[in-house]
C-alpha positions as CSV (number, residue, x, y, z in Angstrom):
1,S,-4.3,-10.2,4.2
2,G,-5.0,-13.6,2.7
3,T,-6.4,-15.5,-0.2
4,D,-9.9,-16.0,-1.8
5,E,-9.8,-19.6,-2.7
6,H,-13.2,-20.8,-4.0
7,G,-14.7,-20.4,-7.5
8,L,-15.0,-21.9,-10.9
9,K,-11.6,-20.6,-12.2
10,V,-9.8,-22.3,-9.2
11,Q,-11.7,-25.5,-9.9
12,Q,-10.7,-25.4,-13.6
13,A,-7.1,-24.4,-12.8
14,A,-6.8,-27.4,-10.5
15,A,-8.3,-29.8,-13.1
16,A,-5.9,-28.4,-15.7
17,A,-2.9,-28.9,-13.4
18,G,-4.0,-32.5,-12.5
19,T,-4.5,-31.7,-8.8
20,S,-7.4,-31.0,-6.4
21,P,-8.6,-27.5,-5.6
22,P,-7.5,-27.8,-1.9
23,E,-4.0,-28.9,-2.9
24,L,-3.7,-26.1,-5.5
25,C,-4.9,-23.5,-2.9
26,E,-2.5,-24.8,-0.3
27,R,0.4,-24.3,-2.7
28,V,-0.7,-20.9,-4.1
29,S,-1.6,-19.4,-0.7
30,G,1.8,-20.5,0.5
31,L,3.4,-18.5,-2.4
32,F,1.5,-15.4,-1.3
33,R,2.6,-15.9,2.3
34,Q,6.1,-16.4,1.2
35,A,6.0,-13.2,-1.0
36,L,4.6,-11.1,1.9
37,S,7.2,-12.5,4.3
38,R,10.1,-11.8,1.8
39,A,8.8,-8.3,1.3
40,A,8.8,-7.6,5.0
41,V,5.0,-7.1,5.0
42,S,3.5,-8.0,8.4
43,F,-0.1,-8.9,9.0
44,T,-2.2,-9.7,12.1
45,D,-4.0,-12.5,10.3
46,F,-3.6,-14.4,7.0
47,T,-7.2,-15.4,6.2
48,R,-8.1,-18.2,3.8
49,T,-11.6,-18.6,2.6
50,S,-11.4,-22.4,2.7
51,Q,-10.9,-22.2,6.5
52,P,-13.6,-23.7,8.8
53,R,-14.1,-20.4,10.7
54,H,-14.8,-18.6,7.4
55,R,-17.2,-21.2,6.1
56,W,-19.1,-21.0,9.3
57,A,-19.3,-17.2,9.1
58,V,-20.5,-17.3,5.4
59,R,-23.3,-19.7,6.3
60,R,-24.4,-17.4,9.2
61,F,-24.2,-14.3,6.8
62,W,-26.3,-16.1,4.2
63,G,-28.8,-16.9,7.0
64,A,-29.0,-13.2,7.9
65,L,-29.7,-12.3,4.2
66,R,-32.3,-15.0,3.9
67,D,-34.0,-14.1,7.2
68,G,-34.1,-10.4,6.2
69,G,-36.0,-11.3,3.0
70,A,-33.1,-10.2,0.7
71,L,-32.9,-13.5,-1.2
72,Y,-35.3,-15.2,-3.7
73,K,-34.9,-18.0,-6.2
74,G,-35.1,-17.2,-9.9
75,S,-33.8,-18.1,-13.4
76,Y,-30.8,-16.1,-14.6
77,E,-29.0,-16.0,-17.9
78,G,-26.3,-13.8,-19.3
79,W,-22.6,-13.6,-20.4
80,Y,-20.4,-15.1,-17.6
81,C,-16.7,-14.4,-17.3
82,T,-15.0,-17.2,-15.4
83,A,-11.8,-15.3,-15.0
84,E,-13.6,-12.4,-13.3
85,E,-16.2,-14.7,-11.7
86,C,-19.1,-12.4,-12.7
87,F,-21.9,-11.8,-15.3
88,L,-21.2,-8.9,-17.7
89,P,-23.7,-6.7,-19.5
90,E,-23.6,-6.4,-23.3
91,S,-22.2,-2.9,-22.9
92,Q,-19.0,-4.3,-21.3
93,L,-18.4,-6.8,-24.1
94,A,-16.5,-6.7,-27.4
95,E,-16.4,-9.1,-30.4
96,R,-13.1,-10.9,-30.9
97,R,-11.8,-14.2,-32.5
98,D,-10.5,-17.0,-30.3
99,A,-7.3,-19.0,-30.8
100,Q,-9.0,-21.1,-33.6
101,G,-10.2,-18.0,-35.4
102,R,-13.8,-18.4,-34.4
103,P,-15.8,-15.3,-33.4
104,C,-16.4,-14.9,-29.6
105,K,-17.2,-12.3,-27.0
106,V,-14.7,-11.0,-24.5
107,S,-14.7,-8.6,-21.6
108,L,-13.9,-5.0,-22.7
109,E,-12.0,-4.4,-19.4
110,T,-9.8,-7.5,-19.3
111,G,-10.0,-9.3,-22.7
112,H,-11.1,-12.5,-21.1
113,Q,-13.6,-14.6,-23.0
114,V,-17.2,-14.9,-21.8
115,H,-19.8,-17.7,-22.2
116,W,-23.6,-17.6,-22.3
117,T,-24.8,-19.1,-19.1
118,K,-28.4,-19.9,-18.1
119,E,-29.3,-21.5,-14.7
120,E,-31.6,-21.3,-11.7
121,N,-29.9,-19.3,-8.9
122,Y,-30.6,-17.5,-5.7
123,M,-30.9,-13.8,-6.4
124,F,-30.1,-10.9,-4.1
125,R,-32.5,-7.9,-4.1
126,L,-29.7,-5.4,-5.0
127,S,-32.3,-3.1,-6.8
128,A,-33.9,-2.3,-3.3
129,F,-30.6,-0.8,-2.1
130,R,-30.0,1.9,-4.7
131,D,-31.4,4.7,-2.4
132,P,-29.8,3.4,0.8
133,L,-26.4,3.2,-1.0
134,R,-26.8,6.8,-2.4
135,N,-27.8,8.1,1.1
136,W,-24.8,6.3,2.7
137,L,-22.3,7.9,0.2
138,R,-23.9,11.4,0.4
139,D,-23.7,11.2,4.2
140,N,-20.1,9.9,4.1
141,P,-18.2,11.8,1.2
142,R,-14.9,10.2,2.3
143,A,-16.2,6.6,2.5
144,I,-14.5,5.9,-0.9
145,C,-11.1,7.5,-1.5
146,P,-9.6,9.0,-3.7
147,D,-12.5,11.1,-4.8
148,P,-12.5,10.1,-8.5
149,F,-13.5,6.6,-7.5
150,Y,-16.2,8.0,-5.1
151,Q,-17.6,10.0,-8.1
152,H,-17.5,6.8,-10.2
153,V,-19.6,4.9,-7.7
154,L,-22.2,7.7,-7.5
155,R,-22.5,7.6,-11.3
156,W,-23.1,3.8,-11.1
157,L,-25.9,4.5,-8.7
158,E,-27.6,6.8,-11.2
159,E,-28.1,3.8,-13.5
160,D,-30.3,0.8,-13.0
161,L,-29.2,-1.6,-10.3
162,P,-30.4,-5.1,-11.4
163,D,-30.7,-7.9,-8.8
164,L,-27.6,-9.9,-8.3
165,S,-27.2,-13.7,-8.9
166,V,-25.6,-15.0,-5.6
167,S,-25.4,-18.7,-6.2
168,R,-24.3,-21.3,-8.8
169,E,-25.6,-24.7,-9.6
170,R,-23.7,-27.2,-7.5
171,S,-23.4,-29.6,-10.5
172,R,-21.3,-27.0,-12.3
173,L,-19.4,-25.6,-9.2
174,Q,-18.4,-28.0,-6.4
175,W,-15.5,-26.0,-5.1
176,G,-17.3,-23.5,-2.9
177,I,-19.6,-23.3,0.2
178,P,-23.0,-25.0,-0.3
179,V,-26.1,-22.9,0.2
180,P,-27.5,-23.7,3.7
181,G,-30.6,-25.9,3.3
182,D,-30.1,-26.3,-0.5
183,P,-27.3,-28.7,-1.5
184,T,-28.0,-28.1,-5.2
185,Q,-26.5,-24.6,-5.0
186,T,-23.1,-23.2,-4.2
187,I,-22.7,-19.7,-2.8
188,Y,-21.4,-17.2,-5.4
189,V,-17.6,-16.8,-4.9
190,W,-17.8,-13.0,-4.5
191,V,-20.3,-13.2,-1.6
192,D,-18.1,-15.8,0.0
193,A,-14.9,-13.8,-0.5
194,L,-16.3,-10.5,0.8
195,V,-17.5,-12.1,4.0
196,N,-13.8,-12.7,4.9
197,Y,-13.7,-9.0,6.1
198,L,-16.1,-10.1,8.8
199,S,-14.9,-13.6,9.5
200,V,-11.4,-12.4,10.2
201,V,-12.7,-10.1,13.0
202,G,-14.8,-12.8,14.6
203,Y,-18.2,-12.6,12.9
204,P,-20.9,-13.5,14.0
205,E,-19.8,-13.3,17.7
206,T,-17.0,-10.8,18.4
207,H,-16.9,-8.7,15.2
208,G,-18.4,-5.7,17.0
209,E,-15.0,-4.9,18.6
210,W,-13.8,-3.9,15.1
211,W,-16.8,-3.4,12.8
212,P,-17.7,-1.0,11.2
213,A,-14.4,0.8,11.9
214,A,-12.7,-1.1,9.1
215,H,-10.7,0.3,6.2
216,H,-10.5,-1.8,3.0
217,V,-7.7,-1.5,0.5
218,V,-8.8,-2.6,-2.9
219,G,-7.8,-2.5,-6.6
220,K,-9.8,-0.3,-8.9
221,D,-10.9,-3.3,-11.0
222,I,-13.0,-4.7,-8.1
223,L,-14.5,-1.4,-7.1
224,K,-18.1,-2.3,-7.9
225,F,-17.9,-5.5,-5.8
226,H,-16.6,-3.5,-2.8
227,A,-18.4,-0.2,-3.1
228,V,-21.8,-1.4,-4.4
229,Y,-22.4,-5.1,-3.8
230,W,-20.7,-5.4,-0.4
231,P,-22.3,-2.4,1.3
232,A,-25.7,-3.5,0.0
233,L,-25.1,-7.0,1.3
234,L,-24.0,-5.7,4.7
235,M,-27.1,-3.5,4.9
236,A,-29.3,-6.4,4.1
237,A,-27.7,-8.5,6.8
238,G,-28.3,-5.7,9.4
239,L,-24.7,-4.4,9.4
240,A,-23.1,-1.0,8.6
241,P,-20.8,-0.6,5.6
242,P,-17.1,-0.3,6.3
243,E,-15.9,3.1,7.4
244,R,-13.6,3.6,4.4
245,I,-12.7,2.0,1.1
246,F,-9.2,3.0,-0.2
247,V,-8.9,2.3,-3.9
248,H,-5.6,2.0,-5.8
249,S,-4.9,1.9,-9.5
250,H,-2.7,-0.5,-11.4
251,W,1.0,-0.8,-12.5
252,T,1.7,-0.8,-16.2
253,V,5.0,-1.9,-17.7
254,R,6.4,0.6,-20.2
255,G,2.9,1.9,-20.8
256,Q,1.3,-1.5,-21.3
257,K,-1.0,-3.5,-19.1
258,M,0.7,-6.5,-17.5
259,S,-0.4,-9.7,-19.3
260,K,0.9,-13.3,-19.4
261,S,0.4,-13.3,-23.2
262,L,2.7,-10.3,-23.6
263,G,5.2,-11.8,-21.2
264,N,5.6,-8.5,-19.3
265,V,4.4,-9.7,-15.8
266,V,6.7,-8.4,-13.1
267,D,8.0,-11.1,-10.7
268,P,8.2,-9.5,-7.2
269,F,10.8,-12.1,-6.1
270,A,13.1,-11.2,-9.0
271,C,12.6,-7.4,-8.2
272,M,13.4,-7.9,-4.5
273,G,16.6,-9.8,-5.6
274,Q,17.6,-7.1,-8.0
275,Y,16.7,-3.9,-6.1
276,T,16.7,-5.2,-2.5
277,V,13.5,-5.5,-0.5
278,D,13.8,-1.9,0.7
279,G,14.6,-0.5,-2.7
280,F,11.6,-2.2,-4.3
281,R,9.3,-1.1,-1.5
282,Y,10.5,2.4,-1.7
283,F,10.0,2.7,-5.4
284,L,6.5,1.2,-5.3
285,L,5.4,3.4,-2.4
286,R,7.2,6.6,-3.7
287,Q,5.8,6.3,-7.3
288,G,2.4,4.6,-6.7
289,V,-0.3,7.2,-7.1
290,P,-3.7,5.7,-6.0
291,E,-5.9,7.7,-8.5
292,R,-4.1,6.8,-11.7
293,D,-2.1,3.9,-13.2
294,C,1.7,4.2,-12.8
295,D,4.3,2.9,-15.1
296,Y,7.1,0.6,-14.1
297,Y,10.4,0.0,-15.9
298,D,13.9,-0.9,-14.7
299,E,15.7,2.4,-15.4
300,K,13.1,4.3,-13.5
301,V,13.6,2.1,-10.4
302,V,17.4,2.4,-10.6
303,K,17.4,6.1,-11.1
304,L,15.0,6.9,-8.3
305,V,16.4,4.5,-5.7
306,N,20.0,5.5,-6.4
307,S,19.2,9.2,-6.3
308,E,17.0,9.3,-3.1
309,L,18.3,6.4,-1.0
310,A,21.9,5.7,-2.0
311,D,23.0,9.3,-2.9
312,A,20.8,11.7,-0.9
313,L,20.1,9.8,2.3
314,G,23.1,7.5,2.4
315,G,25.5,10.2,1.3
316,L,24.2,12.5,4.0
317,L,24.7,9.9,6.8
318,N,28.1,9.0,5.5
319,R,29.4,12.6,5.3
320,S,28.0,13.7,8.7
321,T,29.4,10.7,10.6
322,A,32.8,10.6,8.9
323,L,35.6,10.4,11.4
324,S,37.4,13.3,9.7
325,I,34.5,15.6,10.6
326,N,33.5,13.9,13.9
327,P,36.6,12.2,15.3
328,S,35.0,11.6,18.7
329,N,32.2,9.5,17.0
330,T,29.6,11.1,19.2
331,Y,26.3,13.0,18.8
332,P,27.8,16.5,19.3
333,C,26.5,19.5,21.3
334,F,24.1,22.2,19.9
335,S,25.1,25.8,20.4
336,E,22.2,28.1,21.0
337,S,24.4,31.2,20.5
338,C,25.4,29.9,17.0
339,F,21.8,28.9,16.1
340,P,19.5,31.1,18.3
341,K,15.8,30.5,18.4
342,I,13.6,33.0,16.5
343,L,9.8,33.2,16.6
344,D,9.1,33.7,12.9
345,Y,11.7,32.5,10.4
346,R,9.9,34.1,7.4
347,G,11.9,37.1,6.1
348,T,14.6,36.5,8.7
349,K,18.2,37.4,7.9
350,A,21.1,35.5,9.3
351,V,21.2,35.2,13.1
352,G,24.3,33.9,14.9
353,R,26.0,31.7,12.4
354,A,22.7,30.4,10.9
355,S,21.3,31.7,7.6
356,A,17.7,32.3,6.6
357,E,17.8,29.0,4.6
358,D,18.8,27.2,7.9
359,Y,15.7,28.4,9.6
360,E,13.6,27.3,6.7
361,L,15.2,23.8,7.0
362,V,14.4,23.6,10.8
363,A,10.8,24.7,10.2
364,S,10.4,22.1,7.4
365,V,11.7,19.2,9.4
366,A,9.8,20.3,12.5
367,S,6.5,20.1,10.6
368,L,7.5,16.9,8.8
369,P,6.2,14.2,11.3
370,L,2.6,15.6,11.4
371,Q,2.7,16.1,7.6
372,V,3.8,12.5,7.0
373,A,1.3,11.1,9.6
374,S,-1.5,13.0,7.9
375,Y,-0.5,11.6,4.4
376,F,-0.2,8.1,5.8
377,E,-3.7,8.4,7.3
378,S,-5.2,9.5,4.0
379,F,-3.3,6.7,2.1
380,Q,-1.2,9.2,0.1
381,I,2.1,7.5,0.9
382,Y,3.7,8.9,-2.2
383,K,3.1,12.5,-0.9
384,A,4.6,11.6,2.5
385,L,7.7,10.3,0.8
386,E,7.9,13.3,-1.5
387,C,8.0,15.6,1.6
388,V,10.7,13.4,3.2
389,A,12.8,13.5,0.0
390,L,12.5,17.3,-0.2
391,C,13.7,17.7,3.4
392,V,16.6,15.3,2.7
393,R,17.6,17.5,-0.2
394,Q,17.4,20.6,2.0
395,T,19.6,19.0,4.6
396,N,22.2,18.1,2.0
397,S,22.2,21.7,0.9
398,F,22.6,22.9,4.6
399,F,25.6,20.6,5.0
400,Q,27.1,21.6,1.7
401,R,26.4,25.3,2.4
402,H,28.4,25.4,5.6
403,R,31.3,23.1,4.6
404,P,32.0,21.7,8.0
405,W,35.1,20.0,6.6
406,K,36.6,23.4,6.2
407,L,36.1,24.3,9.9
408,D,38.9,23.8,12.4
409,R,37.9,21.7,15.4
410,E,40.9,23.0,17.4
411,D,39.7,26.6,17.0
412,A,37.6,27.4,20.1
413,A,35.5,29.9,18.1
414,E,34.8,27.4,15.3
415,K,34.2,24.2,17.3
416,P,30.7,25.1,18.6
417,W,29.5,25.9,15.1
418,L,31.0,22.8,13.6
419,D,29.3,20.7,16.3
420,T,26.0,22.5,15.7
421,I,26.1,21.7,12.0
422,I,26.6,18.1,12.7
423,H,24.0,18.0,15.5
424,V,21.3,19.6,13.3
425,T,22.2,17.1,10.4
426,L,22.0,14.1,12.7
427,E,18.7,15.3,14.2
428,C,17.3,15.6,10.6
429,L,18.6,12.1,9.8
430,R,17.0,10.8,13.0
431,V,13.6,12.2,12.0
432,Y,13.9,10.7,8.5
433,G,15.0,7.3,9.8
434,T,12.0,7.2,12.2
435,L,9.5,8.3,9.6
436,L,10.8,5.9,7.0
437,Q,10.5,2.8,9.2
438,P,7.2,1.6,7.7
439,V,8.6,2.0,4.1
440,I,12.2,0.9,4.2
441,P,12.5,-1.1,7.6
442,H,16.0,-2.5,7.1
443,T,17.6,0.7,5.9
444,A,15.8,2.8,8.6
445,D,17.0,0.4,11.3
446,K,20.5,0.6,9.9
447,L,20.4,4.4,9.9
448,L,18.9,4.7,13.4
449,S,21.4,2.1,14.8
450,R,24.2,4.2,13.4
451,L,22.8,7.2,15.3
452,A,22.6,5.1,18.5
453,V,18.8,5.6,18.6
454,E,17.5,2.8,20.9
455,P,14.5,0.7,19.8
456,E,12.2,2.3,22.5
457,E,13.2,5.8,21.1
458,R,11.9,5.1,17.5
459,G,8.2,5.7,18.0
460,L,6.4,8.0,15.7
461,S,4.1,9.5,18.3
462,S,6.8,10.8,20.6
463,L,9.1,12.1,17.8
464,T,10.5,15.5,18.7
465,F,13.0,17.3,16.4
466,L,15.9,19.4,17.6
467,P,14.7,19.9,21.3
468,R,17.9,22.0,22.0
469,Y,16.7,24.7,19.6
470,S,13.7,25.2,22.0
471,G,16.0,25.2,25.0
472,K,15.0,21.6,26.0
473,P,17.4,18.8,26.8
474,C,18.4,16.4,23.9
475,P,18.7,12.8,25.2
476,F,21.2,12.0,22.3
477,E,23.6,14.9,22.9
478,G,27.0,13.5,23.9
479,R,26.0,9.9,23.2
480,R,28.4,7.7,21.4
481,L,27.3,6.9,17.9
482,G,26.6,3.3,16.9
483,P,29.1,1.1,15.0
484,D,29.8,2.1,11.4
485,T,28.3,-0.6,9.2
486,G,29.5,0.9,6.0
487,V,27.4,2.1,3.1
488,L,23.7,2.8,4.1
489,F,22.3,1.7,0.8
490,H,24.4,0.4,-2.1
491,R,23.8,1.9,-5.5
492,L,21.9,-0.3,-7.9
493,E,23.1,-1.3,-11.3
494,K,20.8,-1.4,-14.3
495,S,19.6,-4.9,-15.2
496,R,21.6,-7.0,-17.6
497,Q,18.5,-7.0,-19.9
498,H,18.5,-3.2,-20.1
499,Q,22.2,-3.0,-20.6
500,M,21.9,-5.5,-23.5
501,E,19.0,-3.4,-25.0
502,T,21.1,-0.2,-24.7
503,R,24.0,-1.9,-26.4
504,E,21.7,-3.0,-29.3
505,L,20.4,0.5,-29.7
């Protein structure tokens, strides 16, 4: 992760704040680091495009473009959007009035004002890469995911691909990396920013250990930069495009795009305080669908998190570890006679004490780790969490169906079945806790600690569900459970603002 720090808008923002660009970037990049740390997001590297290693890599990359004949100097003019740091064609503009009521042109996509700009720049021969880009995408149909964005890029490549201005006059833009050998020009911020994917893996010396097996995660608003300009620049520099570009859509708030002027920008720090870090992460990952915009509002977060984390998952752990049901506070034994193995559960009637639905549950949870891993790999995290939530509901139904609180532990005929119900439930919970670690790390740790699952037993690759069902030993059987730390996930309350709105209605 990291921050792109050069460009005209940063230079202007620093001037407006009465500070220097380096001081502004130090403060803002610190806020991003703080937000990631608070949200329990780990990273192997936090790259900043103002770092010496990055500046060095950009100069070398520019040299590769120049030596390959991909650059030439030419006069360029057009509508420039400082906020987006790019030139926009007439088709992407709209007529509006500015704050003083004067007519002006703005970006159709963002509403930001554009200004006519004419200057001498270095140009990149983007037009020469239309066919190579089309061939690359046709040979790699999963290079851009999800598919609607892949199709979008193919449509762009059916149109003209004009050459790209890749520098700015130094007199206008000082906050950036100077063009090697030409101090009158500054390298265009997007070329500079995109090279951070290479500089962070050691370009130009050691990047081969990682490149091109890189996966980028980008917002849909910067798709053209990552799926057209960047692969073309890489080809021109003698490098392969990244292996995959995952594209995500945006969050709206009550159906509206987030905007400072509307005052509906969501503060992640406030949300983590209100919903907890795990609650907020769970909501975003459970509801975030990459291919389309998703809507955010307080009641939606509260309802989902309470239903799936506090009630379904937390309630299940609380009921299955209660001392009234499991007074020895241990991981009880599984009885193969009560729950005998069958080869095909479909169409099965009750066997032993287990019902047909019980066999469906065991089959669902047994297939869950591979299912979740597959969805994680394809960046469909919401589908992985949907599968987990469905299995949690099935497990609650299993527990409710057999009413273990009605069984008599002192009855020799009842005890094995009572222990089996609890054993199966705890095994399900162990799988859910293990699979949810990347999503809700604090809650998953609390759940697994309650089940006495040691840190070295929490790996995803070696996750085996209900080994006793297959006649194999279970390392947890008979183990004393971990300490009871109370409620797994406390129910959330609606925000004061929503409660006030409800009262007004």
